[in-house]
C-alpha positions, 0 to 999 in steps of 0.5 A: 482463535487467531487474532491479528491487528494492523496498528497505523498512526493517523499522522499520514496516509497509508503507503505501500509499506504500511499496506504490506503489513496490513495485508499480511495480518489481514490474510492470516486472520481470514485464512484461519477464520479469526479476527482482524483488528484495526487499531489506530495508534493515535496517542500522539495528539499533536500529530494525529489528525482526523483526516488521516484516520478517515483516510486510513479507513477509506483506503482499507475499504477501497481495498476490501480489507475489512476489519472485525473491530476498530480500536483507538489508543486515545480511548485507552489512556486510563488503561495504560496508566493502570498498566504503568502502575502495575509495572512500577509496583513490580519494579519494572518501570523506573523514572529517569531525568537525563536530557538528550544532550546528556544521553548523547555524551554518554553514548559517545563516551561508551563508543570511545571506550569500545563499549555498546552505547546502552543506557547505564541505568543511572536513574535506578540509583536515584533516591527520592530526595535526588529525584525531588531535587532534579524536579526542583531544578526544572527537570522533567522525569520520564519512565524506562522499562527495566529489561531482564538481562537474558537472551530473548528468543522467538521462532520468527515466522519469516526470519527463522529463530531469533535470539537477542541479548537484552543486555545489548539493548537500552531499557526502552522509554515507555512514557515521555516526560509530558506523559505521552505513552509511547508505541512500545508500551501502548502496543504491548498493553493492547496486544495483551488485553486484546488477545493478539496471537499473531503479529506481522510487521517490518524487519525494522521492528525486531529490536522492539519485538525483543523488548515487547516480549518482556513487557508482555510477560511482565504484564502477565500476558503470552507473547504472540507469534511474530513474523518480520517481513523484509523492507521495501526498496525502490526498483534499483535497490534504493531506499523507499523512505524518501519516495513513500509520499508519492506511493500512498494508496490514494495516489496509486488509486488516483493513477487508476491502479485497481485494488486487486492488482495492488493486493495481488502484487503485495501478497506475493512480492518478496515471496518464493511464489510467482506474482499472479493476478487474483480475481477475488479476495477468496483466491488471494486468501487461499493462496497466501503462505507467510512461510514463503517470504524471505528476509532479503530487501524486496524491490518494489516498482509501482510500474509493475502495478499497471500490467496487472491493472490492465489485465484486471480491467480488460477482463471486467464484464460490461455490467461492471463499467456500465455506469462509468460508460454512461457517465461519459455520454456514450449512447445506450445503443453504443455502450456495450459495443464501445466497451468491447472495442475500447476495453482491449486498448486501455490500461486504466479505466480513465483511459476510456474517456480518451477513446470516447472523445476520439470516437465522438469528436473525431481525431486530428488526422495524421497524414504523411505528405506522400499519402495526401492525394491517396487519402483524399481520393479514398475519403471521396469513396467513403459512404455517408454515416452511419457506419456498420461493421461491414463498412471498413471492409467494403470501403477499403476494397473499393479504395484498393480497386480504385487506387491499386494500393494494398496491404499496409500501404492501403490500410495504415494511411486510412487508419491514421487519417481516421483515428490519428493513430498507427495502432488500436482496435480493429477498424471494422469495430471502430467504424460503427463508433465514429460519430465524426470524421475530421479528415473529411473537413 
């Protein structure tokens, strides 16, 4: 069975970069009829917050990315301790004591000598007496995984065949001096125990993948199938890292972006398939193909979400927005007509409020000086309310006959006098919705 996972850290809200990872893993699981696990990487107790954990669940539910089970790494600390003991017994986990300053000096020395800045495994040569002395001096030990110096290879689902020389990578730190289990280790243990078969994540994890393949094998597991998607950039190719705070899913939701618009864009962005608006999750799942994605950095522009949102919103049936329209105070007898008229002139659903305010309270007239006399004459011919769908045609015909104006010179000044806008819905549709006309004084 196909098993995938999304493993966010509850140290902040989900942003578009996280979503790309979550969505790809979700779609792979659903297309195969498999299992999608939501796993909270919350071993960093200082930075992990319940509000962020709640926010992650809320954002995924808003998008319809339902999980089959949820796991918390903070509940698995005993299992990590057990796995660490297994690796120690196998000689694959060793204690080291270098400070960050000492490691930095070592790296600089290696670089000056033209060597790669890889940890020199000095900790491996420490005797028990030397370790005890370092502890006595106030040093805190932490733990590194002993990599086997071989080529680590895997067929990547996006990048193609990958081969990394383990000798070019430092033995990764798996457990900090304060006992905190780091991502590389906890994730490897979880992926092994939970039978994860497929992992999609960002290209910045390629080196992690190489080391995790060895860790999983050392734990007696079978490494999953890996795929590394490209990283997102801004529309001009600039790094998104500094802007991700404004690209959280909750910020996009607050701006009126529709879930299916966001999912439709992210399911195709960076692939050879064209972006198209999907109408359902089933369509999205059926149309997903991980092999169509490329390795090049992928440009993301939040503004691309709004044409998709507009198309989605404008296709909604009245029943989908009935409660929202009622909440605006639109009378029941006008509600469906209001939606039919306003829906073709909005991008996000929040725009409905502006249209109802215009219809209910009337608009500030926009009348050019040279049209003032004409508009006044025309308004004198406007029949009393209520108006029907025939009112606009009958009124403008009467105005044309009385003033001799026709075409744009007739219709545009009257539209702007009644709505304050040069463009918008057909005026024959607008007239029955107008509750007040401010141009009449």
